[in-house]
C-alpha positions as a printed NumPy array, in Angstrom:
array([[  5.84 ,   2.156,  36.825],
       [  2.507,   2.498,  36.248],
       [  0.383,  -0.465,  35.18 ],
       [ -1.847,   1.797,  33.084],
       [  1.223,   3.157,  31.352],
       [  2.346,  -0.491,  30.151],
       [ -1.423,  -1.266,  28.872],
       [ -1.637,   1.957,  26.968],
       [  2.002,   1.159,  25.241],
       [  0.65 ,  -2.373,  24.543],
       [ -2.383,  -0.825,  22.676],
       [  0.161,   1.488,  20.47 ],
       [  1.884,  -1.098,  19.601],
       [ -0.79 ,  -3.09 ,  18.493],
       [ -2.372,  -0.059,  16.717],
       [  0.753,   0.762,  14.983],
       [  1.313,  -3.322,  14.213],
       [ -1.851,  -3.08 ,  12.439],
       [ -0.95 ,   0.176,  10.574],
       [  1.838,  -1.366,   9.373],
       [  0.372,  -4.463,   8.193],
       [ -2.258,  -2.504,   6.329],
       [  0.382,  -0.308,   4.83 ],
       [  2.522,  -3.374,   3.642],
       [ -0.984,  -5.009,   2.409],
       [ -1.846,  -2.138,  -0.107],
       [  1.461,  -1.946,  -1.35 ],
       [  1.651,  -5.1  ,  -2.426],
       [ -1.844,  -5.29 ,  -3.42 ],
       [ -0.802,  -2.282,  -5.837],
       [  2.3  ,  -3.36 ,  -6.972],
       [  0.301,  -7.065,  -7.805],
       [ -1.94 ,  -5.059,  -9.372],
       [  0.268,  -3.022, -11.897],
       [  2.213,  -6.42 , -12.967],
       [ -0.918,  -7.855, -13.628],
       [ -2.562,  -5.313, -15.541],
       [ -2.425,  -6.218, -19.321],
       [ -3.199,  -2.963, -21.106],
       [  0.037,  -0.716, -19.347],
       [  3.054,  -0.808, -21.045],
       [  6.162,  -1.887, -20.001],
       [  7.57 ,   1.631, -19.151],
       [  4.44 ,   2.671, -17.256],
       [  5.051,  -0.272, -14.9  ],
       [  8.201,   0.835, -14.749],
       [  7.144,   4.214, -13.914],
       [  4.629,   3.169, -11.352],
       [  7.337,   1.054,  -9.635],
       [  9.673,   3.5  ,  -9.611],
       [  7.327,   6.084,  -7.822],
       [  6.183,   3.488,  -5.606],
       [  9.305,   3.054,  -3.942],
       [ 10.675,   6.326,  -3.689],
       [  6.927,   7.699,  -2.882],
       [  4.767,   4.684,  -1.429],
       [  1.919,   6.558,   0.248],
       [  1.471,   9.426,  -2.146],
       [  1.82 ,   6.754,  -5.229],
       [ -0.223,   3.94 ,  -3.668],
       [ -3.28 ,   6.776,  -3.307],
       [ -2.535,   8.131,  -6.978],
       [ -2.619,   4.741,  -8.377],
       [ -6.143,   3.709,  -6.467],
       [ -7.625,   6.975,  -7.618],
       [ -6.167,   7.073, -11.125],
       [ -6.285,   3.423, -11.669],
       [ -8.523,   1.649,  -9.299],
       [-11.386,   1.063, -11.529],
       [ -9.193,  -1.179, -13.745],
       [ -8.761,  -3.701, -10.684],
       [-12.152,  -5.553, -11.23 ],
       [-11.621,  -5.284, -15.036],
       [ -8.356,  -6.996, -14.728],
       [ -9.16 , -10.256, -12.743]])
């Protein structure tokens, strides 16, 4: 086994671990923001969470684009 292969495997592991942690952070931030938003109805929250469960990456991106400006106002 070549030692450079081991180094690249470790670097890829670190890279994908970082991507996964960033992904989870975005999902939890969006989820917390959904429940913190007073202007969003209960049904609206349920729909966002439902889509977040079944299509997480697309829904998180759509939420940040459509409701991202409300994040600063809700604090």
